[in-house]
N, C-alpha and C positions, 0 to 999 in steps of 0.2 A: 201745356203751361209748365213753366219752370217750377221747381219745388218751392222756391221762395222768390217772389217778385212783388215787393210792396208797392209798386207803382202800376201794376197791371189791374185794370178794372175787374177782370174775371177773378183774380186772386182776392181783391178787396171785397167782392160780392160774397165769396165763401172761401176763406183761407184754409179751412180745416182739412180738406182732402190733401192739400199740398203739405200741410204739417205732418200728416201721416207718412208721406214720402220722405220728408226731411228727417223724421225720427228713424225711419228704416235705414237711412244712410249712415247713421252713427250718432254719437253723443255730443260732438262739437264739430262745427264746420266754419271755415273762414268765408266771409261774404265780402268780396272785393269792393263792390259799389259803395259800401258805407264803411269799409275798413274795420269790420267788427267780426267777432267770433259768435256765431249763433249757437244757443243752447236750447234744444227743443224738448228734452225729457223732464218729467215732473221731479224725479229724485235729484237730478243735477240742479235744476232751477231752485228747488227748495233748499238744497244744501248750500249753494253759492250765495243765496240771499243772506245766509247766516255766517258766511265766511269773512273773517275780518282781514283777510289778505286782499279783499276787494273793497272799493269805496265809491261813494257817489261823487266825491271830489278827490283830487290829489294835491290840491294847493296847500293843505295843512302840512304836507311833508316835502313837496317838491315845487320848484318853479316850473313854468311851462317848458323852458329849455332843458332842465334836468330830466324832465319826464318824456322828452322827445316830442313835444306837442307845440303847435303854433298858437300864440295868444289870439283871442278873438279880435276881429277888426275893431278899431276905436269907435266907429260909428254905432256899434252894437252895445256900447257901454251901459246905457240905461237898462237894457234887458238883463245883462249879466250882473250888474250891481244888485238889481232886484232879486234875481234868481239865486245868486250865489250866497245870499245872506238868509235864505229860508232854510228851515231845519231839514227839509227833504234833500238838500244838496250840501249838507254839512256832515262832518264826522265828529266823534267825540274829541275834545270835551265840549265844543260849542253846541253840537247837536244835543248832548245830554242836558246841558244847562237850559236851552230853549224848550226842549220837549218836557222837561220836568215842570216848567212854569205853565206851559200851554195845557198840559195834561190835567191840570186842576179844573179846567173848564169842561173836560170830557170824562170825568169820573162817572161810573155807572149811576150814582145817585143824581148827579147833575143832568145827565142825558135823560134819565127816566122822568125827571120833572118836565122835560120838554114834550113828552108823549101827548098830553091832552092838547097842547097848542098845535102840534104837528097834525094830529087827527082832525082837529077843527078846521085848520087851513086846507087840508086835503079834501075834506067834505065840501067846503065852500067852492073850491076850484072845480071839483067834479060836478057839483050842482050847476055851475055856470055852463059847463060843457053840455050837460043834459038839457038845460033850458034852450040852448041853441040847436038841439037835435044832432050835435056832433061838432067836429072841428079838427084842429091839429092837436093831437095828444101831447106833442112836444112843447108847443108854446102855451097851451091852455092849462096843462097840469104838470108835466115832467119838469119843465124849467122853473116856473115861478115858485114851486114848493120849496126845494132845497135852497134856492137863492134867498128867499125870504127868511128861512130859518137861520142860515149862517150870517146873513146881514143883521138880523135881530140879535144874534149872539155877539157880534162884533160891535153893535151899537151904531150902525150906519142908518141915518134917518131915512124913512120911507121915500121922501121926496128926492133923495139922492141916488136911488137904487137903479134907475134906468140904464146908466152906462155900464153897470157891473158885468152883465153877461157879455156884451160886445167886447169890453176890455179883456175879460177872461178868455174869450174865444181867440182873440188876436194874440194874446200872450202864449196860449197853449199851442198855437200853430208852430211855434219855434221848437216844440218837442218832437215834431215829425222828423223822419229820416231825410237828411240833406234838404232842409227847407229852402225854397227859392228866395231870391233877393227881395221880392215883393212881400212875401210872408214875413221875412226878417224885419223889413221896414215897418210893417204893421205892428209887430211885436214890440219893437223899440218905441214906437209912438205911444202905444197903449201902456207900456211900462212907465214912461215918463208922465203921462197924464194921470194914471192911477196913483203913482207915487206922490205926485203933487197934491192930489185930492186927500190922500191919507195923511200927508204932512200937516195939512190944514186941520183935518179932523183931530189928529193927535194934539195939536196946539189947543184946540177948543176943549178937548177932554182934560188937558192939564189945568185949564182955567176952571172948568165945570165938570168934575168927574161924574160918571153915571154908573149904573149897575150893569156894566157890559164888559166884554173881554178886553177891549182896548184900554179902558180905564184900569182894569186889573193888571194889565201888562205895565202900564205907567207906574202903578202904585207898588209894584214889587220892590220891597226895601232890602231884601237879602242880597248882599253883594254877589253871592254865588249865582243868583237868578237874574240879576238886573240886565235888561236888554238895552242896547243902543237904539237910537231912533230908527236907523236903517233896519235893524233886526225886527223892530216892531212893524215897520212898513212891509218888509218881506214876509213876515209871519202872517199878517192880515191877508195879504194877497194869496199866499199859499193856501190858507184856510178857506178862502172864498173859492179859489180855483179847484182845489182838491175836494172841497166840501160840497160841490155840486156837479162837477163834470161826470164823475163815475155814476152818481145817482141818476142824473138826467139820461145818460146813455144806457144804463142798466134798465131804466123804465121803458124806453122806446124799443131797445133791442129785445127786451123781455116780452113785451106785448106783441111785437111782430112775430116772435118765435111762437107765442101762444096761438096767434091767428093761423099760423102755418101748421100747427099741431092741434086740430080741433078736438080730438079725443081727450088730450091733456087739459085743454081749456074747459071742456065739459065736466071733467072730473073735478077741476078746481071750483067751478061754479056750483057743483053739487056739494062740495065739502070745503068750506072756507078755512077749516082747521089746517089745510095743506099750505096755507100762505107762508109760514116760516120755511118749510123745506123747499117750496116753490121758488122763493127768492134766492136761496143758495144755489139751486139748480140752474136757474135762469142766468145768474152771474157766471156760473161755470160754462154753461152751454154756448153762450155768445158773449165772450169776455170783453168788458168795456175798455180795459187797458191791455193791449196786446203784447206790449214789449216794455221791458224795464232795463236800463243800462247801468253798468258798473265798470269802473276803471280797475285794472289789475295793478295793485300797489306793490305786491311781491309775487314773483313768478309762481304759477300754479300748474298742475298737471290734471288733465281731464282725459280719461280713457287712453292713456299713453301719449297724448298730445301735450307738449309743453306750450303754455301760453305765457309770453314774457311780460315783465313789468312794462307798463306804458301802453299795453293793448287795451281794447275796450270790448266788453262782453255784452251781448244783447240776449237777455233772458226772455224767451218767448212764452209769456203767460198763457196765451190762447192755445198754444200747442201743448203745454204742460197740463192744462185743464181738459185735454182730450186724449191723454196718455192711457192706452188700454192696460198698461202695467199697474195703474192705480184705480181707474174707473171702469166698471163693467159696462160694456156696450156704450162707450163714451159719446158716440154720435147720435144716440137716442135721447130725446128729452124725456126725463122721468121725474115728475114733480114729487114722487114719494121717495126719491133717493135719500138714504140716511147716511151712508158712508160717503161723505162728500168733502174731502180735504182740498178744495179748490184754493188757489193762491191769488184770487182776484184782488185781495187787499194787501198783497205782498207778504213779507215775513221778515223776521229778524228785527234789528233796531229801527228799521224804517217801516215796520208794519203800520198800516193806516190808523192814525190816532182817532179818526172819525168813523171807523167802521160801525160801532154800535149805533151812532146817530144815523148813518146811512141806512142801516137795517130798519130802524124805526120809520124813517121817511118812506122807504120802499114798501114796507108793510102797510103804512097808512094810505098811500095812494092806491095800492092794489086792493085793499079792503074796501075803500070808498068806491072804486070803480066796480067791484063785484057786487056791492050792495045797492048802489045808486044808479048804476048803468048796466044792468044784467043782460041787456040785449046789444051791448057794444059790438060793433063789427068793423072790419077793415073797409074803408071807402075807396081806397086807391092804393096801388102798389107804391111803396115809398122809394125814394131815391137815396142811395147810400152816400154818405159824405166821402169825398175823395181822400180820406185820411186813413193811415194804417195804425199808427200807435194808439191814438184815441179813437175807438171804433164806435160810430154812431150813424144816425140817419138825419137827412136834411129836414124831415118832418114825418108825421104819421097821421094821415087823414083817417078819421073814424066817423061812424054814424051811430046814433042811438035811436033805434026804431021805436 
């Protein structure tokens, strides 16, 4: 198996041995199939995430032509309009303005107030799983919990939430490496439909404001903070996508890892106080977001290699989280690991704004499963999604004896 082959099923099943080989080859390597520079070491990934010579976009400084890039095809416009106005793909000052406003909904006090609601919902979902004697942990617990929480925060009515997860999955397909035409078409369609829905919801909230984040975005009166309608739409979609994708995949990846490490699962069942360190370790051990991209806005040098302006860097989070220079015995699952500077939530100005909420959700579902389903076992070997960037499972069948 090649050191890096994001389309190889064997690599997708377990990329971590290949990452070790990639790290041994050096600190930066050019990968021709995606025209990207791969960065596999923790120190480099952590440093470059904070390096302002790199950016999530280049359009605040250059045209496509000036940057040596080809503009996206016109038929992809709905996706790019949606994606390019969200704060994850913006740089200061637009990023700063939007993040400052949205961060008001994610202060420690605001997030902490959600803890009882999240715990109650997690308990109800796990009770449903137990009553059936088992089911699919993905669709019964992992998905509905964070989707309900972020939809509640945004003010999306319960009756409208059905399409949210399919829309999100289709849009996120565009973040994979070299997505095929069919994937792009689905992303474009979902972008148009989701945007149209949110445009109607925003109009309704203008008429009848509520106690929700969309109403808060509309009511921002400070000229420095005010959002355009497109920015509101893009922000809502980003919060929904980012607000549940990592949590869903961390949940199923994490429980699958626990089932494959029965001694660690037994230790967790014997001592629920391990939950906080267990969550951090599981996010490190099988990282939900494997790769994060940056454009080179100004020439940089990594280990003697000059990377020119206009190049794209692929920072390998999964590899960085298994770097033995940072983590002792990185391929061993250790739920008691204290020194755990994983970068699963990124770093720098694009550090995940919802990380505290994600931790509350992960702790709530794990605690509910430990307390209410203490005999939870794996019912069938899961099938891994054929994705590389966003790493997850098609499902996770479990039994409660």
